[in-house]
N, CA and C atoms as an extended XYZ file, in Angstrom:
264
Properties=species:S:1:pos:R:3:atomname:S:1:resname:S:1:resid:I:1 pbc="F F F"
N       -19.307       32.881       -7.412 N   MET     1
C       -18.043       32.136       -7.445 CA  MET     1
C       -18.137       31.016       -6.276 C   MET     1
N       -17.887       29.883       -6.583 N   GLU     2
C       -17.855       28.669       -5.770 CA  GLU     2
C       -16.584       28.781       -4.664 C   GLU     2
N       -16.969       28.597       -3.488 N   GLN     3
C       -15.797       28.668       -2.410 CA  GLN     3
C       -15.530       27.241       -1.979 C   GLN     3
N       -14.078       27.004       -2.064 N   LEU     4
C       -13.568       25.604       -1.745 CA  LEU     4
C       -13.204       25.390       -0.296 C   LEU     4
N       -13.654       24.387        0.320 N   GLU     5
C       -13.285       24.078        1.664 CA  GLU     5
C       -12.066       23.025        1.629 C   GLU     5
N       -10.932       23.559        2.166 N   VAL     6
C        -9.722       22.749        2.023 CA  VAL     6
C        -9.661       22.143        3.506 C   VAL     6
N        -9.438       20.739        3.580 N   LYS     7
C        -9.175       19.942        4.734 CA  LYS     7
C        -7.730       19.512        4.575 C   LYS     7
N        -7.232       19.171        5.701 N   LYS     8
C        -5.875       18.227        5.809 CA  LYS     8
C        -6.409       16.913        6.208 C   LYS     8
N        -6.101       15.986        5.497 N   LEU     9
C        -6.524       14.573        5.821 CA  LEU     9
C        -5.366       13.692        6.016 C   LEU     9
N        -5.638       12.561        6.777 N   ARG    10
C        -4.758       11.639        7.190 CA  ARG    10
C        -5.157       10.208        6.585 C   ARG    10
N        -4.319        9.582        5.788 N   PHE    11
C        -4.515        8.204        5.391 CA  PHE    11
C        -3.592        7.225        5.947 C   PHE    11
N        -4.107        6.111        6.309 N   PRO    12
C        -3.131        4.994        6.548 CA  PRO    12
C        -2.577        4.331        5.200 C   PRO    12
N        -1.157        3.956        5.366 N   VAL    13
C        -0.575        3.435        4.328 CA  VAL    13
C         0.175        2.266        4.632 C   VAL    13
N         0.359        1.238        3.856 N   ILE    14
C         1.151        0.101        4.039 CA  ILE    14
C         2.385        0.049        3.321 C   ILE    14
N         3.563       -0.192        3.813 N   ILE    15
C         4.836       -0.137        3.103 CA  ILE    15
C         5.382       -1.459        2.956 C   ILE    15
N         5.728       -2.033        1.905 N   GLU    16
C         6.322       -3.358        1.701 CA  GLU    16
C         7.669       -3.036        0.931 C   GLU    16
N         8.445       -4.051        0.903 N   VAL    17
C         9.589       -4.109       -0.014 CA  VAL    17
C         9.645       -5.305       -0.984 C   VAL    17
N         9.844       -5.130       -2.179 N   ASP    18
C         9.873       -6.323       -3.014 CA  ASP    18
C        11.172       -7.020       -3.180 C   ASP    18
N        11.311       -7.965       -3.958 N   GLU    19
C        12.599       -8.747       -3.931 CA  GLU    19
C        13.671       -7.967       -4.807 C   GLU    19
N        13.466       -6.806       -5.314 N   ASP    20
C        14.317       -5.961       -6.042 CA  ASP    20
C        14.835       -4.777       -5.047 C   ASP    20
N        14.155       -4.633       -3.893 N   GLY    21
C        14.431       -3.666       -2.820 CA  GLY    21
C        13.681       -2.312       -3.117 C   GLY    21
N        12.713       -2.422       -3.840 N   CYS    22
C        11.771       -1.258       -4.157 CA  CYS    22
C        10.759       -1.380       -3.278 C   CYS    22
N        10.268       -0.201       -2.912 N   TYR    23
C         9.275       -0.048       -1.680 CA  TYR    23
C         8.043        0.108       -2.397 C   TYR    23
N         6.925       -0.693       -2.070 N   ILE    24
C         5.671       -0.621       -2.474 CA  ILE    24
C         4.800       -0.204       -1.296 C   ILE    24
N         3.985        0.867       -1.718 N   VAL    25
C         3.011        1.505       -0.593 CA  VAL    25
C         1.794        1.444       -1.263 C   VAL    25
N         0.787        1.276       -0.291 N   SER    26
C        -0.808        1.110       -0.735 CA  SER    26
C        -1.409        1.960        0.482 C   SER    26
N        -2.508        2.373        0.056 N   CYS    27
C        -3.692        3.072        0.910 CA  CYS    27
C        -4.839        2.229        0.914 C   CYS    27
N        -5.098        1.254        1.972 N   PRO    28
C        -6.121        0.527        2.028 CA  PRO    28
C        -7.530        1.210        2.008 C   PRO    28
N        -7.679        2.364        2.161 N   LEU    29
C        -9.034        3.000        2.268 CA  LEU    29
C        -9.405        3.340        0.836 C   LEU    29
N        -8.591        3.369       -0.064 N   LEU    30
C        -8.758        3.925       -1.491 CA  LEU    30
C        -8.523        2.571       -2.449 C   LEU    30
N        -9.551        2.157       -3.217 N   LYS    31
C        -9.422        1.285       -4.099 CA  LYS    31
C        -8.209        1.412       -5.145 C   LYS    31
N        -7.431        0.538       -5.442 N   GLY    32
C        -6.457        0.780       -6.563 CA  GLY    32
C        -5.424        1.862       -6.197 C   GLY    32
N        -5.199        2.157       -4.852 N   CYS    33
C        -4.282        3.208       -4.584 CA  CYS    33
C        -2.918        2.536       -4.111 C   CYS    33
N        -2.136        2.693       -5.255 N   HIS    34
C        -0.784        2.030       -4.900 CA  HIS    34
C         0.348        2.920       -5.550 C   HIS    34
N         1.580        2.800       -5.104 N   SER    35
C         2.646        3.404       -5.805 CA  SER    35
C         3.938        2.790       -5.180 C   SER    35
N         5.109        3.222       -5.627 N   TYR    36
C         6.334        2.791       -5.312 CA  TYR    36
C         7.521        3.794       -5.250 C   TYR    36
N         8.493        3.433       -4.795 N   GLY    37
C         9.706        4.324       -4.899 CA  GLY    37
C        10.996        3.399       -4.485 C   GLY    37
N        12.160        4.109       -4.822 N   GLU    38
C        13.406        3.405       -4.514 CA  GLU    38
C        13.849        3.633       -3.166 C   GLU    38
N        13.131        4.602       -2.364 N   THR    39
C        13.451        4.887       -1.023 CA  THR    39
C        12.050        4.995       -0.445 C   THR    39
N        11.998        4.795        0.948 N   ILE    40
C        10.841        5.033        1.725 CA  ILE    40
C        10.141        6.418        1.396 C   ILE    40
N        10.921        7.374        1.581 N   GLU    41
C        10.693        8.736        1.365 CA  GLU    41
C        10.103        9.061        0.030 C   GLU    41
N        10.648        8.389       -0.918 N   GLU    42
C        10.090        8.601       -2.365 CA  GLU    42
C         8.704        7.905       -2.547 C   GLU    42
N         8.710        6.628       -1.970 N   ALA    43
C         7.443        6.083       -2.168 CA  ALA    43
C         6.367        6.703       -1.374 C   ALA    43
N         6.660        7.484       -0.115 N   LEU    44
C         5.586        8.189        0.555 CA  LEU    44
C         5.052        9.464       -0.411 C   LEU    44
N         6.069       10.103       -0.989 N   GLU    45
C         5.777       11.223       -1.767 CA  GLU    45
C         4.897       10.894       -2.854 C   GLU    45
N         5.249        9.779       -3.434 N   ASN    46
C         4.581        9.307       -4.608 CA  ASN    46
C         2.995        8.861       -4.223 C   ASN    46
N         2.838        8.154       -3.123 N   ILE    47
C         1.562        7.785       -2.690 CA  ILE    47
C         0.680        8.828       -2.337 C   ILE    47
N         1.233        9.991       -1.996 N   LYS    48
C         0.464       11.306       -1.749 CA  LYS    48
C        -0.089       11.622       -3.082 C   LYS    48
N         0.693       11.845       -3.988 N   GLU    49
C         0.182       12.247       -5.360 CA  GLU    49
C        -0.984       11.251       -5.795 C   GLU    49
N        -0.910        9.882       -5.485 N   VAL    50
C        -1.767        9.000       -6.016 CA  VAL    50
C        -3.033        9.084       -5.172 C   VAL    50
N        -2.887        9.401       -3.824 N   ILE    51
C        -4.178        9.684       -3.069 CA  ILE    51
C        -4.883       10.862       -3.467 C   ILE    51
N        -4.167       11.990       -3.870 N   GLU    52
C        -4.835       13.084       -4.370 CA  GLU    52
C        -5.660       12.837       -5.781 C   GLU    52
N        -4.896       12.033       -6.577 N   MET    53
C        -5.680       11.624       -7.789 CA  MET    53
C        -6.768       10.791       -7.664 C   MET    53
N        -6.698        9.868       -6.679 N   CYS    54
C        -7.908        9.079       -6.219 CA  CYS    54
C        -9.026        9.891       -5.785 C   CYS    54
N        -8.685       10.835       -4.901 N   LEU    55
C        -9.752       11.677       -4.316 CA  LEU    55
C       -10.380       12.585       -5.335 C   LEU    55
N        -9.580       13.121       -6.326 N   GLU    56
C       -10.230       13.823       -7.440 CA  GLU    56
C       -11.060       12.972       -8.175 C   GLU    56
N       -10.897       11.750       -8.470 N   GLU    57
C       -11.609       10.910       -9.451 CA  GLU    57
C       -12.919       10.319       -8.597 C   GLU    57
N       -12.567        9.866       -7.494 N   GLU    58
C       -13.620        9.183       -6.740 CA  GLU    58
C       -14.352       10.002       -5.618 C   GLU    58
N       -13.766       10.945       -5.230 N   GLY    59
C       -14.282       11.734       -4.097 CA  GLY    59
C       -13.830       11.012       -2.689 C   GLY    59
N       -14.205       11.586       -1.699 N   LEU    60
C       -13.998       10.983       -0.332 CA  LEU    60
C       -15.352       10.296        0.251 C   LEU    60
N       -15.214        9.146        0.589 N   ASP    61
C       -16.175        8.445        1.399 CA  ASP    61
C       -15.882        8.549        2.768 C   ASP    61
N       -16.546        9.458        3.569 N   GLU    62
C       -16.036        9.866        4.787 CA  GLU    62
C       -16.602        8.694        5.982 C   GLU    62
N       -17.263        7.597        5.232 N   SER    63
C       -17.674        6.530        6.198 CA  SER    63
C       -16.753        5.483        6.474 C   SER    63
N       -15.668        5.627        5.571 N   LEU    64
C       -14.715        4.720        5.721 CA  LEU    64
C       -13.693        5.035        6.693 C   LEU    64
N       -13.364        4.228        7.778 N   LYS    65
C       -12.424        4.516        8.848 CA  LYS    65
C       -11.496        3.368        9.106 C   LYS    65
N       -10.252        3.756        9.171 N   PHE    66
C        -9.195        2.777        9.478 CA  PHE    66
C        -9.276        2.370       10.830 C   PHE    66
N        -9.441        0.793       10.913 N   ILE    67
C        -9.621        0.533       12.391 CA  ILE    67
C        -8.266        0.094       13.111 C   ILE    67
N        -7.364       -0.488       12.251 N   GLY    68
C        -6.190       -0.815       13.007 CA  GLY    68
C        -5.538       -1.924       11.977 C   GLY    68
N        -4.349       -2.220       12.517 N   TYR    69
C        -3.441       -3.441       11.901 CA  TYR    69
C        -3.427       -4.543       12.891 C   TYR    69
N        -3.521       -5.684       12.212 N   ARG    70
C        -3.386       -6.958       13.073 CA  ARG    70
C        -2.614       -7.747       12.302 C   ARG    70
N        -2.072       -8.847       13.017 N   GLU    71
C        -1.221       -9.852       12.251 CA  GLU    71
C        -2.161      -11.190       12.709 C   GLU    71
N        -2.170      -12.186       11.791 N   VAL    72
C        -2.852      -13.299       11.955 CA  VAL    72
C        -1.775      -14.376       11.797 C   VAL    72
N        -2.022      -15.473       12.507 N   GLU    73
C        -0.927      -16.798       12.334 CA  GLU    73
C        -1.812      -17.859       11.560 C   GLU    73
N        -1.151      -18.376       10.645 N   VAL    74
C        -1.601      -19.482        9.926 CA  VAL    74
C        -0.534      -20.436        9.633 C   VAL    74
N        -0.813      -21.648        9.464 N   GLU    75
C         0.150      -22.630        9.291 CA  GLU    75
C         0.315      -22.866        7.733 C   GLU    75
N         1.672      -23.074        7.252 N   TYR    76
C         1.925      -23.196        6.028 CA  TYR    76
C         3.031      -24.337        5.928 C   TYR    76
N         2.676      -25.139        4.951 N   ALA    77
C         3.673      -26.480        4.782 CA  ALA    77
C         4.180      -26.329        3.305 C   ALA    77
N         5.465      -26.479        3.144 N   LYS    78
C         5.972      -26.414        1.863 CA  LYS    78
C         6.749      -27.730        1.723 C   LYS    78
N         6.342      -28.217        0.485 N   ALA    79
C         7.237      -29.566        0.243 CA  ALA    79
C         8.547      -29.258        0.028 C   ALA    79
N         9.434      -30.100        0.811 N   ALA    80
C        10.758      -29.979        0.780 CA  ALA    80
C        11.419      -30.606       -0.760 C   ALA    80
N        12.307      -30.062       -1.351 N   THR    81
C        12.884      -30.467       -2.550 CA  THR    81
C        14.085      -31.190       -2.151 C   THR    81
N        14.482      -32.438       -2.842 N   ASP    82
C        15.640      -33.050       -2.673 CA  ASP    82
C        16.562      -32.669       -3.619 C   ASP    82
N        17.567      -31.717       -3.194 N   LYS    83
C        18.576      -31.182       -4.068 CA  LYS    83
C        19.503      -32.237       -4.627 C   LYS    83
N        19.712      -33.358       -4.054 N   SER    84
C        20.705      -34.326       -4.448 CA  SER    84
C        20.098      -35.043       -5.812 C   SER    84
N        18.913      -34.975       -5.891 N   LYS    85
C        18.287      -35.645       -7.177 CA  LYS    85
C        18.537      -34.799       -8.394 C   LYS    85
N        18.623      -33.402       -8.263 N   ARG    86
C        18.713      -32.375       -9.346 CA  ARG    86
C        20.036      -32.282       -9.823 C   ARG    86
N        21.194      -32.678       -9.008 N   SER    87
C        22.652      -32.742       -9.516 CA  SER    87
C        23.070      -33.734      -10.205 C   SER    87
N        22.176      -34.803      -10.358 N   SER    88
C        22.716      -36.029      -11.114 CA  SER    88
C        22.310      -36.060      -12.620 C   SER    88
């Protein structure tokens, strides 16, 4: 009989909120690993299930390591629209 080794693993997740107030959560270490919820807690519970499904399908690549989170600054210019022209 095959004996299974059980490990507790920690995965980084990114949480965002969309325009409807829904929380979108992603695990950057696993391709296609995304979920959502109406609350942060619900989104986190849902992503745990998706992580487990990804691990069952793809296995664990232990060479992948989360290094950290950084912000970068970019310049963004958006053309202004003249609202007075639309109202005529």
